[in-house]
N, C-alpha and C positions, 0 to 999 in steps of 0.2 A: 801580514795575517789579517788585518781590518778590510783590507781588499778581497780577501777571501769569503770572509763572512757578507759582505756587502755584495758580490758576485753570488752566493750561493743565495740570498733573497732576493734576486732579481728575477724578473720575467721569463728569462731566459732560463731557467733551473726551475721555478715554481710552476710553471703553466707546463712544459714536459711531464714532470711528476705528476700533476693534478691529473693527465691522461692518462699516465704509464700504470699508476695503481690500480684505478678501478677495470681497466682493461686486463693486468695481470690476476687480478684476484677472481674475475669473473673466467679467464681462459683456466685458472686452480679449479672453481667449481665445476666446469665441463667436464673436466677429465677425473673428476671424481663420481660425477653423476650422468656418466655417459655409457652405461651398460646394456640398455634395451630393455628395460623391466619394464612391462606394465603390469598392474596391479590392481584388480577390482573384484566386485562381488556382485551376484545374481540374487535378487529377490523378487519376490511375488508383492503384488499391490498391498496387500498387508502386511509386507514387512518380513517373509519369512524366508529364509534360506533355502535354494534350490538347490540339489546335486544333480549332476550328470546331465547338467546343460552343456551344450556345444556351444561354446565363444568363436567366432569367426574374426581376424583380423584384415582388414584391408587398408590396402595403401591406396592413398588416391593421387593419381598422376592429374595432367593437364585436362584430360578429358574422359580417362575409366577410372575405376576402381579395381586394382589388382588383388585375387587374396593372396597373402601373406603367410596364414598359419591358422589352426584350430586347435582348441585346447578343451577339455572338460572342466567342471565347476567340481569342486570337493564336496563333501555333506556338509560343512558350512556356507556352501554357494560362492567360495573366494575361489577365484582364478588368477592365474600369473601367466605372461607371455614373457620370456627371458631372450627373444632373438629378434627386438623391433632396431631396425634401421632406417626408420625414417623418424618425419618430424611432421607427416600430416597423416593421420591414421584413422580409420572408423571401425568400432566394434560393433557387432550383433549377436545375441544370444537367441536361441531355438532348441527346443526338444518338442518330443513327439506329446500332444495332450497340452500343449501350451501355443500360445500366441506366439508369435516371434516378437521380440522387443524392437523398439525404435530404433534404427541406425543411430549409434552415438559418435559423434564427430572429436576426434581428441587431437588439438592442434598445440604442437608443442614447440619449445623455445628453440631446441637445436635437436639435429639427426642422435637417436638412439638415448633420446633422454630419457632418465628412469621417471615413470609418473605412477602415483595411487590414484584413481580416478575417485572424486569427489561424492558423485552419483551413482548407485548403483546401476546395472541394467535391470529392467524390470520386466518380468514375462506375468502372464495370467491364464490361469487355466480356462481350456474352451469349455464352453457350457453346452453340454449336450440338449439337443433342440429335441422338443415333443414330436 
């Protein structure tokens, strides 16, 4: 029995366990957070939500951006994509009468990772020129 306890405390058991536990935990995390949901909001520069904004999702490849989908923001400015299968996407918001938002690059840790954008997409109303 003493030899068994000595073996269990040896480097041949502890090192593989020290590797297996974080890897296993990471894999469990991935399986629970890989639905491809991208959630965000569109605001004006003043912080007001904008409804009816078209948000375009593009997938960045080696040399090009391929459009992967479009959604329209709700009355509170929120939008949601439910079919992201990439780990490197870009988002852009546009609406008639407003300037287009900057293209927001979203780099994910793994494919189909669920993500809530920390910063909103910002659009500003076009100014009428005299």
